[in-house]
N, C-alpha and C positions, 0 to 999 in steps of 0.2 A: 585798737583798730575801730573805726567808726562803723555804724550799722550799714551805711551805704557801701563802704569798701568791702565789708564781709559779704554782702549780697552779690556784689560784682564778682568777687572771687569765686563764690559758689556757682554763679551762673557760668563763668568760664570753664570751671571744672565739669559741670554738667554737659556743656557743649562738647568738650573733649571726649568725655565718655561716650556720648551719643555718636560722635564721628568715628571713634574706634570700633564701636559696635556695628556701625553701618559697613565699615570696611571689612570687618570679619564676616558679616552676613553675605557680602557679595563675592567673597573669595571662593573660587571653585576648587573643591577638593577632588583629588583623583578618585574614581569609582573604586570601591573596595573589591578585592578579589573574592570570589564565591567561597563560602566556608562550608557549605553543604557538599558532600561528595557527589560528583557527577559521573555517572557510569555510561560509557559508550557501548552500545550493543554490538556484539560481534556478528559477522555474517554467519549464515547457517553452517554449523559444524565448527565454528570458532568460538573461543571464550570471550566474555565481556572484559572491558578494561576500564579501570577507574582513572579518570583524568586528573592531572595536577591542577591546582587553582589557576595557574597561568594558562594552561591549555583550555580549561573551561571558560576563562574570561575571553580568550581569543576565538573561541568556537563560534562560528557563524552558521548561517543556514546555507548548506551547499546548493549550488545551482544544478539543474539537470544536465545530463550529457547525452550524446547521440545514442549510447546504449540504452538509455531510458526510453527514448523515442521508438527505437526498434522494438523494445520489449512491449510497449503499449500497443503498437500496431499488430505485433504478432499475437498478443493476448486477445485483441479484438477478434481476430479471425478464429482463434482457438475457442473463445466463448461462443462465437456464432455457430460453430459446429455442434457444441454441446446443446445449444438451444434447438438446433435442428433435430438432434437425437431425442430430446425430451418431447418434441412435437409429435413424435410417432406413438407416444405412450397411450393417449386417450383411446385411440381406435384399435389398439393391439393388446392391451393388458387390462385384466380385471382385478389384478392384485392391488389391494388397498395400499399396502406399504410402498410398492413400486410407484404407484400413481402419486402418492403424497411426496415421495422423494423427488420425483420428476418435477412436480409443481414447485417445490422449494428451490430446486436448481434453476428452473426457468425464471422465477421471480428475482433471485439473487444475482444471477448472471446477466439478466437484462438490465438491472440497476447498475451493475458494474460496467457494462458496455457504455451506458450513458455517462458514467463517471470518467471513463477513459477517453471518450470522445471530447468531453468538456476539457479534460486535461490538455489535450492537443490544441484545442481551439483557443484556450486562454493563453497559451504560450506561442501562438502564432505559427504552430506547426501544421502542415497540410493535413486536412482531415482524411480519414480512411477512404481510399479509392476502391469502389466495389470491384473493379476489374483486377486490381492488384491482389485480391484474395485468391484468385486462381493460380497465382504463382506459388502458393504454399502447397506442399504435398506431404503425405505421411512420412516420406523419407527425409524431408527437410525440417519438420516440426515434431517434437516429441509428443506422442500420444494421439496424434491426428489419425483418424480413420481413413482408409482408402475408399475410393468410390465403390469398389466391390463390397467392402465391409458395410458401407452405408446401405447398399442395395440389399445385402443379406439381412440386415436389421429391419429394413422396411418390409421385407417379404415375410418375416416371422410373425407368429401370433401366439397368444396364450403363454403357457409355461416356457415354451422355447424362446419366445421373445423376451420374457423376464430374465432368463439366464443370460441370454446374449447381451441384453441391455446392460446388465450389471457388469459383465465381463468387459465389455467395451468401455463403459463409463469409468470403471476402475483404472483402466489403462490410460484413458483420456485425462483423468485427474492426476495420475502419476506424471504424465507429461507436463502438466501445468506446473507442478512442483519442480520438475527438472528445469523448466524455463526460469523460475525464480532463482534457483541455484546458479544457473548460467549467468543471470543478470548480475548477481553479486560477484561472481568469479571474474567477470569482465570489467569490474570497477564501477558498475552502475548501482542504482538503488540508494544513493546517498541523499538525494533530494527528499525532503520530508514527506511529501505526498506520495511519491513513488515507493519509498521505504514502507510507509504505512500500508499501502495497497498490497505490495508484494508479500509482506508478512501476514496480512489477512488472508490472501489467497493460499499461502502455504499452510496456515493453521486450519482454515475452514475446509479445504479440500482433503487434508489429512484426516479430519474427523469424518467426512463423508466417505472416504475410502474405507475406513475401519467399519463404518456402518454397512456399506455395501458388501464387504467381505463377509460379515455376519449373515446378511440376507442371502448371499450366494451359498454359504455353508448350509443354511436351513433348507435349501432347495436341492 
């Protein structure tokens, strides 16, 4: 075989290899199934569940539902009353622990109100109507204080105020946790942002309840 014939043969072989490589590179392979176990968190009181690879691969980000919208609007009103309660502390209590607790609640729940209002706005849901807040009563929302109880808290001072504030706020926090439980029971709380917020409320307010119970026992 002549040198020119051998070069031509090698060139053709190289082109064939290159073409095959190109075809292989552009062929789309199906996405592999997840190999790391994916655990789906259970609702409060329910156990977690490990998803199969097929379930994990098909798992998307659930959209919000009407129950989430109702929960957000109710929690906005619930938080607003808590902030009203903490607003009484400065002029009625000299207890450093109570004042510090109230300040923490005011800061955290004000930030959460902003977060909830933005959640509604970014999803095109009507913002909270100030007049609609008056539709909520202590009978219709867990932990909510009646007008008489708010007046009682407002009229108290000193040690009497501290005890009453702790008793009422414990009940108020317990009501918020009940609202979270009701959200999941109704099928809500699956959207990522709502799930994160609801679990935060449940954990944070449970911690504060324990602390307030300790403070109440000391008094």
